[in-house]
C-alpha positions as CSV (number, residue, x, y, z in Angstrom):
1,M,-12.5,-77.3,7.4
2,A,-9.8,-74.8,6.8
3,S,-9.0,-73.9,3.2
4,P,-5.9,-75.8,1.8
5,L,-5.0,-72.6,0.0
6,F,-3.6,-71.2,3.2
7,D,-2.0,-74.4,4.5
8,L,1.8,-74.0,5.0
9,T,2.4,-77.3,6.7
10,G,6.0,-78.3,6.4
11,K,7.2,-75.1,4.7
12,V,10.4,-73.6,6.1
13,A,10.1,-69.8,6.4
14,V,12.8,-67.3,7.3
15,V,11.5,-63.9,8.5
16,T,14.1,-61.2,9.2
17,G,13.4,-58.5,11.7
18,S,10.9,-60.8,13.3
19,S,11.5,-60.2,17.0
20,K,8.8,-57.4,17.1
21,G,6.3,-55.4,15.0
22,I,5.3,-56.5,11.5
23,G,8.0,-59.2,11.3
24,K,6.9,-60.8,14.5
25,S,3.3,-60.8,13.4
26,I,4.2,-62.4,10.0
27,A,6.3,-65.0,11.7
28,M,3.4,-65.8,14.1
29,H,0.8,-66.2,11.4
30,L,3.0,-68.2,9.1
31,A,3.7,-70.6,12.0
32,L,0.0,-70.8,12.8
33,Q,-0.6,-72.0,9.3
34,G,1.9,-74.8,9.8
35,A,5.2,-73.3,8.7
36,K,8.5,-74.0,10.5
37,V,9.5,-70.4,11.1
38,V,13.0,-69.0,11.7
39,V,12.8,-65.9,14.0
40,S,15.7,-63.7,13.3
41,S,16.9,-60.2,14.3
42,R,20.1,-58.7,15.8
43,K,19.3,-59.5,19.4
44,A,19.0,-63.1,20.5
45,P,17.0,-62.4,23.7
46,A,14.3,-60.5,21.8
47,C,14.2,-63.4,19.2
48,E,13.8,-66.0,22.0
49,E,10.9,-64.0,23.5
50,A,9.1,-63.8,20.1
51,A,9.7,-67.5,19.5
52,A,8.3,-68.4,22.9
53,E,5.1,-66.5,22.0
54,I,4.8,-68.4,18.7
55,R,5.4,-71.8,20.4
56,A,2.8,-70.9,23.2
57,A,0.3,-70.2,20.4
58,G,0.9,-73.6,18.9
59,G,3.5,-72.8,16.2
60,Q,7.0,-74.0,15.5
61,A,9.8,-71.4,15.8
62,T,13.6,-71.6,15.7
63,V,15.8,-68.7,16.7
64,I,18.8,-67.8,14.5
65,P,20.0,-64.2,15.2
66,C,21.4,-62.2,12.4
67,N,22.5,-58.7,11.6
68,I,21.5,-58.3,7.9
69,S,24.2,-55.7,7.3
70,N,26.9,-58.4,7.9
71,K,27.2,-60.7,5.0
72,A,28.9,-63.5,7.0
73,Q,26.0,-63.4,9.5
74,V,23.5,-63.6,6.6
75,E,25.3,-66.6,5.1
76,R,25.3,-68.2,8.6
77,L,21.5,-67.6,8.9
78,F,20.8,-69.6,5.8
79,A,23.4,-72.3,6.4
80,E,22.0,-72.9,9.9
81,T,18.4,-72.8,8.7
82,K,19.2,-75.5,6.1
83,K,21.1,-77.6,8.7
84,Q,18.4,-77.4,11.3
85,L,15.2,-77.3,9.3
86,G,15.9,-77.9,5.6
87,P,15.9,-75.7,2.5
88,V,14.0,-72.4,2.7
89,D,10.6,-72.4,1.0
90,V,9.5,-68.9,2.1
91,L,11.7,-65.9,2.6
92,V,10.4,-62.6,4.1
93,C,12.9,-59.8,4.0
94,N,11.4,-57.6,6.6
95,A,14.4,-56.1,8.4
96,A,15.3,-52.6,7.3
97,S,17.0,-49.4,8.5
98,N,15.8,-45.8,8.7
99,P,18.3,-44.0,10.8
100,Y,17.6,-40.4,9.6
101,Y,14.6,-38.1,9.9
102,G,14.9,-34.8,8.1
103,P,15.6,-33.1,4.8
104,N,17.8,-34.7,2.1
105,E,20.0,-31.7,1.9
106,K,21.3,-32.6,5.4
107,L,21.5,-36.3,4.9
108,P,25.1,-37.6,5.4
109,D,26.6,-39.8,2.7
110,D,27.4,-42.6,5.0
111,V,23.8,-42.7,6.4
112,F,22.4,-42.8,2.9
113,M,24.7,-45.6,2.0
114,K,23.7,-47.5,5.2
115,V,20.0,-47.3,4.2
116,M,20.8,-48.6,0.7
117,H,23.0,-51.3,2.0
118,N,20.5,-52.7,4.6
119,N,17.3,-52.1,2.6
120,I,18.4,-53.3,-0.9
121,L,21.8,-55.0,-1.0
122,S,21.1,-57.2,2.0
123,N,17.9,-58.4,0.4
124,M,19.8,-59.4,-2.7
125,W,22.2,-61.4,-0.6
126,M,19.3,-63.3,1.1
127,V,17.5,-64.0,-2.2
128,N,20.7,-65.3,-3.8
129,L,21.3,-67.7,-0.8
130,C,17.8,-69.1,-1.2
131,L,17.8,-69.4,-4.9
132,P,19.7,-72.7,-5.5
133,D,17.3,-74.8,-3.4
134,M,14.2,-73.0,-4.6
135,R,15.3,-73.5,-8.2
136,A,16.0,-77.2,-7.5
137,K,12.5,-77.6,-6.1
138,K,10.8,-75.5,-8.7
139,D,9.0,-73.7,-6.0
140,G,9.5,-70.7,-3.7
141,S,8.0,-67.5,-2.4
142,I,10.0,-64.5,-1.7
143,M,8.6,-61.3,-0.1
144,I,10.2,-58.0,0.6
145,V,8.4,-55.8,3.1
146,S,8.5,-52.4,1.4
147,S,6.4,-49.3,2.2
148,I,4.0,-46.9,0.6
149,G,7.0,-44.6,0.9
150,G,8.1,-46.4,-2.3
151,V,5.3,-44.8,-4.2
152,R,5.1,-41.4,-2.4
153,G,7.6,-38.7,-1.7
154,S,8.5,-37.6,1.8
155,P,10.3,-34.5,3.1
156,V,11.6,-36.3,6.2
157,I,12.3,-40.0,5.2
158,G,13.5,-39.5,1.6
159,A,16.3,-42.0,1.7
160,Y,14.1,-44.7,3.1
161,C,11.5,-44.0,0.5
162,I,14.1,-44.3,-2.3
163,S,15.2,-47.6,-0.9
164,K,11.7,-48.9,-0.7
165,A,11.0,-47.9,-4.3
166,A,14.1,-49.8,-5.3
167,D,12.8,-52.9,-3.5
168,M,9.7,-52.8,-5.6
169,Q,11.8,-52.8,-8.7
170,L,14.1,-55.5,-7.3
171,A,11.0,-57.7,-6.9
172,R,9.9,-57.0,-10.5
173,N,13.3,-57.9,-11.9
174,L,13.7,-61.0,-9.8
175,A,10.2,-62.2,-10.6
176,L,11.0,-61.9,-14.3
177,E,14.3,-63.8,-13.8
178,Y,13.0,-66.6,-11.6
179,G,9.5,-67.1,-12.8
180,P,10.4,-69.9,-15.1
181,D,11.5,-71.8,-11.9
182,N,8.1,-71.1,-10.2
183,I,9.7,-68.8,-7.8
184,R,7.4,-65.9,-6.9
185,V,8.8,-62.5,-5.8
186,N,6.6,-59.8,-4.4
187,T,6.6,-56.8,-2.1
188,I,4.2,-55.8,0.6
189,A,3.9,-52.1,1.1
190,P,2.4,-51.1,4.4
191,G,1.1,-47.6,5.2
192,L,1.6,-46.2,8.7
193,V,1.6,-49.1,11.1
194,K,1.8,-48.8,14.9
195,T,5.3,-50.3,15.4
196,D,8.4,-49.1,17.2
197,F,10.0,-48.6,13.8
198,A,7.4,-46.0,12.8
199,K,7.0,-44.4,16.2
200,A,8.5,-41.1,15.0
201,L,5.5,-40.8,12.7
202,W,2.5,-42.0,14.6
203,D,3.7,-40.5,17.9
204,D,3.6,-37.0,16.3
205,P,0.1,-35.7,17.1
206,K,0.0,-33.3,14.1
207,Y,1.2,-36.0,11.6
208,L,-1.1,-38.6,13.0
209,E,-4.1,-36.2,12.8
210,K,-3.3,-35.5,9.2
211,R,-2.9,-39.2,8.4
212,L,-6.1,-40.2,10.0
213,A,-8.0,-37.4,8.1
214,T,-6.6,-38.6,4.7
215,A,-7.1,-42.4,5.3
216,P,-10.5,-43.6,4.1
217,L,-10.5,-46.2,6.9
218,R,-9.7,-43.4,9.4
219,R,-7.1,-45.5,11.3
220,I,-3.5,-46.5,11.1
221,G,-2.5,-50.1,10.9
222,E,-1.6,-52.9,13.3
223,P,1.0,-55.5,12.6
224,D,-1.6,-58.2,12.0
225,D,-3.1,-56.1,9.2
226,I,0.1,-56.8,7.3
227,A,0.7,-60.5,8.3
228,G,-2.3,-61.8,6.3
229,L,-0.7,-60.7,3.1
230,A,2.4,-62.7,3.9
231,V,0.3,-65.8,4.5
232,L,-1.5,-65.2,1.2
233,L,1.7,-64.9,-0.7
234,A,3.5,-67.8,1.0
235,G,1.4,-70.7,-0.3
236,K,-1.1,-71.8,-2.8
237,A,-3.4,-68.8,-2.3
238,G,-0.7,-66.6,-3.9
239,A,0.7,-69.1,-6.4
240,F,-0.4,-66.9,-9.4
241,I,1.0,-63.6,-8.0
242,T,4.5,-62.4,-8.8
243,G,6.3,-59.2,-9.4
244,Q,3.6,-57.2,-7.6
245,T,3.4,-54.7,-4.8
246,L,0.5,-55.3,-2.5
247,I,-0.4,-52.1,-0.7
248,A,-2.1,-52.1,2.7
249,D,-2.5,-48.6,3.9
250,A,-6.1,-47.9,4.9
251,G,-6.6,-46.3,1.5
252,V,-4.1,-43.5,2.0
253,T,-2.6,-43.8,-1.5
254,I,-5.9,-43.5,-3.3
255,G,-6.7,-40.1,-1.8
256,G,-5.4,-36.7,-2.5
């Protein structure tokens, strides 16, 4: 018999950036635990493909495309979710931007602002849209997919790291505000994971060699290595966890 601690039957879960990579894996595993999952990213065909995989595996998936940088689209995402499936129980803010690779001194102002907009402000929009229904039910789980970049410096993805540190603080603030309504807010901070989003890092032989040498587990992550944390935080298994950052990084951050 499966543990009821991980049963998400009937829960409505919105996962942004879920057409591939970590977001897709999170959507898949939430659905396999019984959640009714909304697959969302900018491109509808990619969302449909991911949703088809989830359905083929036995899960429930609804496609609602959304560009998180556009507030009207974000509002439509949650209005359509409520119309089609009901109020949101689980929100996973996974979509993010990292359009620049290089030193901060050459980072254009508009690129910096785009990173802050998409990686912080958009998350605040989504949380606020979920809040009334979660507060009414006195229940809800909100997750922001951050990064170990939020606890480490970087000479090449500095703006991204700054935004991910801000997400960790956002989760702490929101957890404090919404805890009395039994709304949990946490971040998940992956290390290097083999996704298209992080390809500039793991596809660099010198960087990869260094990372493998400093990771106690001697490997980089796969999307499924992160999805289990989302399943944990989504339901009863994570009911006593809020305001925290759960790091999954093969041990990189414990080393020198």
